[in-house]
C-alpha positions as CSV (number, residue, x, y, z in Angstrom):
1,M,-167.4,11.1,43.1
2,H,-165.3,8.0,43.9
3,P,-166.7,6.0,46.9
4,M,-163.4,6.4,48.7
5,L,-163.6,10.1,48.3
6,N,-167.1,10.1,49.6
7,V,-165.8,8.6,52.9
8,A,-163.0,11.1,52.9
9,V,-165.5,14.0,52.5
10,R,-167.5,12.6,55.5
11,A,-164.3,12.4,57.6
12,A,-163.2,15.9,56.6
13,R,-166.5,17.5,57.3
14,A,-166.6,15.8,60.8
15,A,-163.1,17.3,61.4
16,G,-164.2,20.6,60.1
17,R,-167.1,20.8,62.6
18,I,-164.6,20.2,65.5
19,I,-162.2,22.9,64.1
20,T,-165.0,25.4,63.5
21,R,-166.5,24.9,67.0
22,A,-163.1,25.5,68.6
23,S,-162.4,28.6,66.4
24,L,-165.4,30.3,68.0
25,D,-163.6,30.2,71.4
26,I,-160.0,30.2,70.4
27,E,-158.7,31.5,73.7
28,T,-159.6,28.3,75.5
29,V,-157.7,26.0,73.0
30,K,-154.7,24.4,74.6
31,V,-151.5,24.8,72.5
32,A,-148.2,22.8,72.7
33,V,-145.0,23.3,70.8
34,K,-143.7,20.3,68.9
35,Q,-140.5,22.0,67.8
36,R,-139.4,25.5,66.9
37,N,-142.4,27.4,65.3
38,D,-144.3,24.1,65.0
39,F,-147.5,24.0,67.1
40,V,-150.1,21.4,67.8
41,T,-153.4,22.0,69.5
42,E,-156.0,19.7,71.1
43,V,-158.1,20.5,68.1
44,D,-155.5,19.0,65.7
45,R,-155.6,15.8,67.7
46,A,-159.4,15.6,68.0
47,A,-159.8,16.3,64.2
48,E,-157.2,13.6,63.4
49,E,-158.9,11.1,65.6
50,V,-162.3,11.6,64.0
51,I,-160.7,11.3,60.5
52,I,-158.9,8.1,61.3
53,T,-161.9,6.6,63.0
54,T,-164.2,7.4,60.0
55,L,-161.7,6.0,57.5
56,R,-160.9,2.9,59.5
57,Q,-164.6,2.0,59.9
58,A,-164.8,1.9,56.1
59,Y,-161.4,0.5,55.4
60,P,-160.2,-1.5,58.4
61,T,-157.1,-3.0,56.7
62,H,-155.7,0.4,55.4
63,A,-152.7,2.1,57.0
64,F,-152.3,5.7,58.1
65,L,-149.6,8.3,58.0
66,A,-150.9,11.3,60.0
67,E,-149.2,14.4,61.2
68,E,-150.1,14.3,64.9
69,S,-150.2,10.6,65.8
70,G,-147.7,9.5,63.1
71,H,-149.5,6.2,63.2
72,T,-148.4,3.7,60.6
73,I,-148.7,-0.1,60.6
74,G,-145.8,-2.5,60.7
75,K,-143.1,-2.2,58.1
76,I,-144.9,0.8,56.6
77,E,-143.1,3.0,59.1
78,Q,-139.9,2.5,57.1
79,A,-141.4,2.6,53.6
80,P,-144.9,4.2,53.5
81,H,-144.6,4.6,49.7
82,Q,-144.6,0.7,49.4
83,A,-147.9,0.3,51.3
84,E,-150.9,-1.2,49.4
85,N,-153.2,1.4,50.9
86,I,-152.1,4.3,53.1
87,W,-154.1,7.4,54.0
88,I,-151.9,10.5,54.4
89,I,-153.6,13.0,56.7
90,D,-153.1,16.6,57.9
91,P,-156.1,17.2,60.2
92,L,-155.4,21.0,60.4
93,D,-153.0,22.5,57.9
94,G,-152.4,26.0,59.0
95,T,-152.4,25.5,62.8
96,T,-150.5,28.8,63.4
97,N,-153.2,30.7,61.5
98,F,-155.9,28.8,63.5
99,I,-154.3,29.7,66.8
100,H,-154.2,33.4,65.8
101,G,-157.8,33.4,64.6
102,L,-156.7,33.9,60.9
103,P,-159.3,32.1,58.9
104,H,-157.0,30.3,56.4
105,Y,-156.5,26.6,57.2
106,C,-157.8,23.3,55.9
107,V,-158.1,19.6,56.3
108,S,-156.0,17.5,53.9
109,I,-156.6,13.8,53.2
110,A,-155.0,11.6,50.5
111,L,-154.9,7.9,49.7
112,M,-151.6,6.5,48.4
113,Q,-151.7,3.1,46.8
114,R,-148.3,1.5,46.2
115,G,-146.5,4.8,46.1
116,V,-149.1,6.6,43.9
117,V,-151.6,9.1,45.3
118,T,-155.0,8.1,43.8
119,Q,-157.5,10.0,45.9
120,A,-157.2,13.6,47.2
121,L,-159.3,15.9,49.3
122,V,-158.6,19.4,50.7
123,Y,-161.4,20.9,52.7
124,D,-161.6,24.6,53.8
125,P,-164.2,24.8,56.5
126,N,-164.2,28.7,56.5
127,R,-165.3,28.9,52.9
128,D,-167.0,25.5,52.8
129,E,-164.8,24.6,49.8
130,I,-164.1,21.0,49.0
131,F,-161.3,20.4,46.5
132,S,-161.2,16.8,45.3
133,A,-159.5,14.5,42.7
134,S,-159.4,10.9,41.8
135,K,-156.4,9.8,39.6
136,G,-157.4,10.0,35.9
137,S,-160.8,11.7,36.6
138,G,-159.9,15.4,36.9
139,A,-160.0,17.8,39.8
140,F,-163.1,19.5,41.3
141,L,-164.2,22.3,43.6
142,N,-167.5,21.6,45.1
143,D,-168.4,19.3,42.2
144,R,-167.3,21.9,39.5
145,R,-164.4,20.9,37.3
146,I,-161.3,23.0,37.8
147,R,-158.3,23.7,35.7
148,V,-155.0,25.5,36.4
149,S,-154.8,29.0,35.0
150,P,-153.8,29.5,31.3
151,R,-150.8,31.7,32.2
152,T,-147.6,30.9,30.3
153,R,-145.1,33.3,31.9
154,I,-143.8,34.0,35.4
155,D,-144.1,37.7,34.4
156,G,-147.6,38.7,35.4
157,S,-148.1,35.6,37.5
158,L,-149.3,35.4,41.1
159,I,-147.1,32.9,43.0
160,G,-147.8,31.3,46.3
161,T,-145.0,30.3,48.7
162,G,-144.2,29.4,52.3
163,F,-141.3,30.5,54.5
164,P,-139.2,27.7,56.0
165,F,-140.2,27.4,59.6
166,R,-139.1,24.0,60.9
167,E,-135.6,24.0,59.4
168,I,-134.5,27.6,59.7
169,D,-131.1,26.6,58.1
170,D,-132.9,26.8,54.8
171,I,-133.7,30.5,55.1
172,D,-130.7,31.8,53.1
173,R,-131.4,29.4,50.2
174,Y,-135.1,30.3,50.3
175,M,-134.5,34.0,50.4
176,T,-132.4,33.8,47.2
177,M,-135.3,31.9,45.5
178,L,-137.9,34.4,46.8
179,K,-135.9,37.3,45.5
180,A,-135.6,35.7,42.0
181,V,-139.4,35.1,41.9
182,S,-140.3,38.5,43.3
183,L,-138.3,40.2,40.6
184,R,-140.4,38.5,37.9
185,A,-143.8,37.8,39.2
186,A,-146.8,40.2,39.6
187,G,-147.1,39.2,43.2
188,V,-146.0,36.7,45.8
189,R,-148.4,35.5,48.6
190,R,-147.7,33.5,51.8
191,P,-150.9,32.6,53.5
192,G,-149.5,29.7,55.6
193,A,-151.3,26.5,54.6
194,A,-149.5,24.5,51.9
195,A,-152.3,22.1,51.1
196,L,-154.7,25.0,50.5
197,D,-152.0,26.8,48.4
198,L,-151.7,23.7,46.2
199,A,-155.5,23.6,45.8
200,Y,-155.4,27.3,44.7
201,V,-152.9,26.4,42.0
202,A,-155.3,23.7,40.9
203,C,-158.2,26.1,40.5
204,G,-156.2,28.9,39.0
205,R,-156.1,31.3,41.9
206,Y,-152.3,31.0,41.9
207,D,-150.2,30.4,38.8
208,G,-147.5,28.6,40.8
209,F,-146.4,27.7,44.3
210,F,-143.1,26.6,45.9
211,E,-141.9,25.7,49.4
212,I,-139.1,23.8,51.1
213,G,-139.2,21.9,54.4
214,L,-142.6,20.3,53.8
215,M,-143.8,16.9,55.1
216,P,-145.8,14.3,53.1
217,W,-149.1,15.3,54.7
218,D,-148.6,18.9,53.6
219,V,-148.4,18.0,49.9
220,A,-149.9,14.5,49.2
221,A,-153.5,15.7,48.5
222,G,-152.5,19.0,46.8
223,S,-150.1,17.3,44.4
224,L,-152.9,15.2,42.9
225,L,-155.2,18.1,42.7
226,V,-152.7,20.1,40.7
227,S,-151.8,17.3,38.3
228,E,-155.5,16.4,37.7
229,A,-156.2,20.0,37.0
230,G,-153.6,20.1,34.2
231,G,-150.7,21.5,36.1
232,L,-147.2,20.1,36.8
233,V,-145.9,19.3,40.3
234,G,-142.6,18.1,41.5
235,D,-139.5,19.1,43.4
236,L,-137.6,22.3,42.8
237,A,-135.5,20.7,40.2
238,G,-138.6,19.6,38.3
239,E,-138.3,15.9,39.3
240,A,-141.6,14.1,39.8
241,D,-141.4,12.9,43.4
242,C,-142.2,15.8,45.8
243,I,-144.2,13.9,48.5
244,F,-141.2,12.6,50.4
245,S,-138.6,15.1,49.1
246,K,-139.5,17.9,51.6
247,Q,-139.9,20.4,48.8
248,V,-142.5,21.2,46.2
249,L,-143.0,23.2,43.1
250,A,-146.4,23.3,41.4
251,A,-147.6,25.5,38.5
252,T,-149.1,25.8,35.1
253,P,-146.9,23.7,32.7
254,K,-145.0,26.6,31.2
255,V,-144.6,28.6,34.4
256,F,-143.4,25.3,36.0
257,S,-140.6,25.0,33.5
258,Q,-139.6,28.6,33.9
259,M,-139.5,28.3,37.7
260,V,-137.3,25.2,37.4
261,T,-134.9,27.3,35.3
262,L,-135.1,30.2,37.7
263,F,-134.2,28.0,40.7
264,A,-131.4,26.0,38.9
265,P,-128.0,26.7,40.6
266,S,-125.8,28.8,38.5
267,R,-123.0,26.8,37.0
């Protein structure tokens, strides 16, 4: 494992311990509302703090783009994709699940270097699963090499998704897309943690995944996991940049191209 990933694993496990301890007494966790249907807990903030502290000790000159603090350094606030080294962090992806005691959430940590994600880690503390990837070196689940599924058609595929929850204006567009996929796929799942959904595409549990209204920390790590596992990832039109486009499509190569066609506006 790459040395930078080793540090990220240490940070994620420390965050996971905080999250798991709190999950044992969920009724006492303080919850605040950031915006409609977008929640933050004291656990999110504590997990983020331990992640940033751990990474900063190892890499004091690196910048951070993190969901709860939003901390970035200097001009990077305007152009995070131009930073030399910036860690993109979601300390608890699936906060709504966590609040309700639904054990499907994760820690997501990615390193972006000059606009390219080079290190990725998604940690599921409930299943003790660490999904990791370094650019050019493949993707792994707990040190075992993973690949996207061999499926070549939407028909018979299991597709993951997420409903728009921040920007409810997107709901009509989304429902049209959901209907199109539902009419073709064997099943559609919506567990509620995009970073983990992307990891599931990488290891073949899903054949594809799509969502709109996402933020960089939702997709940065998962996007590298998918591409290093032999899948394709981009926006809904199939263009490469999904991290800052607020939308993502990830799938096996052939399912990806079929979904792009399916989502294309009718002429």
